[in-house]
C-alpha positions, 0 to 999 in steps of 0.5 A: 513537485510531486512526492513519488514511490522510490524503489526499495521503500516500504509505505504503509496505511491503516485500515479505516475500520480496523486501527490494528490493520496495517497494510504495507506495500514495498515497492521493488520496481517502478515505471512512470505509471505503475509500481510494482510490490516485492510479491509481483503484484502491479499497482496503477498510480494515480496523482492527488494533491501532488502525491502518487497513491495506489490502492492496495486492496483495489478501489471500493467504498473505503478502501485503503489508499497509500501515498508516496508520503506514507513512507515507514522506516525499516524498523517499522516495516518489520511491525507491519503486515504484508498487504496480501497476507492481511487481506486474506485474513480479513476475507476469511473472517467476512466470507467473501 
């Protein structure tokens, strides 16, 4: 049985390059092939090892991957960052 993303739930992962960088996405709605975050960003779902997964910052070398087993509780969600806010902070430090 494939582990799937559920609407209203928050999922997160840590950056490979910076353990203190937490990327989180709250699912607002979903279809069979996509999920949409609460900020309106839509991600295409990939299934690997019976788990749905998304790439919140896009696909590139060492990009963070969030899968359906990465769900966090609401108390933990308050401590995590919105993925876009986190990306903007990283981008401003690296001058893309």
